[in-house]
C-alpha positions as CSV (number, residue, x, y, z in Angstrom):
1,M,32.2,53.5,-0.7
2,R,31.5,53.7,3.1
3,I,27.8,53.3,2.3
4,I,28.2,50.4,0.3
5,I,30.3,48.7,3.0
6,A,27.8,49.6,5.7
7,S,25.0,48.3,3.6
8,L,26.8,45.1,3.0
9,V,27.5,44.6,6.7
10,L,24.3,46.1,8.3
11,G,21.8,44.9,5.6
12,P,22.0,41.1,6.4
13,L,21.9,41.9,10.2
14,L,18.6,43.9,9.7
15,L,17.1,41.3,7.6
16,I,17.9,38.6,10.0
17,G,16.5,40.7,12.9
18,G,13.3,41.5,11.0
19,T,12.6,38.1,9.6
20,A,10.8,36.5,12.4
21,A,8.8,39.5,13.2
22,D,7.9,40.2,9.7
23,A,6.8,36.6,9.1
24,G,4.6,36.7,12.2
25,T,6.4,33.8,13.7
26,S,7.3,33.5,17.3
27,V,10.8,33.1,18.5
28,F,9.4,31.1,21.2
29,P,7.1,28.5,19.5
30,I,6.6,26.5,22.6
31,E,3.8,29.1,23.6
32,S,1.3,27.5,21.2
33,A,2.2,23.9,22.1
34,P,-0.6,23.5,24.9
35,V,-3.2,24.8,22.5
36,K,-2.2,22.3,19.8
37,I,-2.0,19.5,22.4
38,A,-5.4,20.4,23.7
39,A,-6.8,20.5,20.2
40,R,-5.4,17.0,19.5
41,A,-6.9,15.6,22.7
42,D,-10.4,17.2,21.8
43,S,-10.3,15.7,18.4
44,S,-9.0,12.3,19.7
45,A,-12.0,12.2,22.2
46,D,-14.4,13.2,19.4
47,R,-12.8,10.5,17.1
48,E,-13.1,7.8,19.8
49,G,-16.8,8.9,20.5
50,F,-17.6,8.5,16.8
51,V,-15.9,5.1,16.5
52,Q,-17.8,3.8,19.7
53,R,-21.1,5.1,18.0
54,A,-20.1,3.4,14.9
55,R,-19.4,0.1,16.7
56,E,-22.8,0.3,18.3
57,R,-24.6,1.0,15.0
58,T,-22.8,-1.8,13.2
59,A,-23.8,-4.2,16.1
60,E,-27.4,-3.1,15.7
61,W,-27.4,-3.7,12.0
62,Q,-25.8,-7.0,12.5
63,Q,-28.4,-8.0,14.9
64,K,-31.2,-6.8,12.5
65,L,-29.8,-8.8,9.7
66,Q,-29.3,-11.9,11.9
67,I,-32.9,-11.8,12.9
68,L,-33.9,-11.4,9.2
69,N,-31.8,-14.5,8.3
70,D,-33.0,-16.5,11.2
71,K,-36.7,-15.8,10.2
72,A,-35.8,-16.8,6.5
73,A,-34.4,-20.1,7.7
74,A,-37.3,-20.8,10.0
75,N,-39.7,-20.2,7.2
76,G,-37.7,-22.4,4.9
77,S,-37.3,-19.7,2.2
78,A,-33.9,-19.5,0.6
79,A,-31.9,-16.4,0.9
80,G,-31.1,-14.9,-2.4
81,T,-33.9,-12.5,-3.6
82,A,-32.7,-9.2,-5.0
83,A,-33.6,-7.3,-1.9
84,E,-31.7,-9.6,0.3
85,E,-28.7,-9.5,-2.0
86,D,-28.8,-5.6,-1.9
87,L,-28.9,-5.8,2.0
88,H,-25.9,-8.2,2.0
89,K,-23.9,-5.9,-0.2
90,A,-24.7,-2.8,1.9
91,W,-23.8,-5.0,5.0
92,I,-20.4,-5.8,3.4
93,K,-19.9,-2.1,2.8
94,I,-20.7,-0.9,6.3
95,E,-18.6,-3.7,7.8
96,A,-15.6,-2.7,5.5
97,A,-16.1,0.9,6.4
98,S,-16.2,0.1,10.1
99,H,-12.9,-1.8,10.0
100,R,-11.3,1.1,8.0
101,L,-12.6,3.6,10.6
102,E,-10.9,1.5,13.4
103,D,-7.5,1.6,11.5
104,A,-7.6,4.9,9.9
105,S,-4.5,7.2,10.5
106,D,-5.0,11.0,11.2
107,E,-4.6,11.6,7.5
108,E,-7.1,9.0,6.5
109,W,-9.7,9.7,9.3
110,Q,-12.0,12.1,7.5
111,D,-12.3,9.9,4.4
112,A,-12.9,6.8,6.5
113,K,-15.6,8.6,8.6
114,T,-17.3,9.8,5.4
115,A,-17.1,6.3,4.0
116,F,-18.7,4.8,7.1
117,E,-21.5,7.5,7.1
118,T,-22.2,6.9,3.5
119,A,-22.2,3.0,4.0
120,S,-24.5,3.5,7.0
121,H,-27.0,5.6,5.0
122,E,-27.0,3.1,2.1
123,L,-27.8,0.2,4.4
124,A,-30.6,2.2,6.1
125,D,-32.1,3.2,2.7
126,T,-31.7,-0.4,1.4
127,W,-33.4,-1.7,4.6
128,H,-36.2,0.8,4.4
129,R,-37.0,0.0,0.9
130,R,-37.4,-3.6,1.7
131,Y,-39.2,-3.0,5.1
132,P,-40.8,0.4,5.0
133,A,-42.7,0.0,8.2
134,D,-39.5,-1.0,10.2
135,K,-37.6,2.1,11.2
């Protein structure tokens, strides 16, 4: 009977005392906070750098497409060939992906980044099919 009472009293105390150590958790979780904050700062800097490069790449494509449109207008040719329509569709995708990149939450970031990279490659591929000599 004494063993049962001792088990009932001491058992939960032993379980409570061993839970944090057994689970591998720290009683003082604040120790890891600087590491997490530094990791967030690094990923934030990486993210901002990627967004800046994406802005620059989008601006370059916008300039290329504007020059193309200006040349077509100067030559009196009507826009609307299949290749030009493909370029226009690819431009719309990269522009939308660029805006999504700017507005992405932390949870959406990786998908937005992938969507931008995909749209950027599609636009480059479309351009090089139309203008193989122009890299």
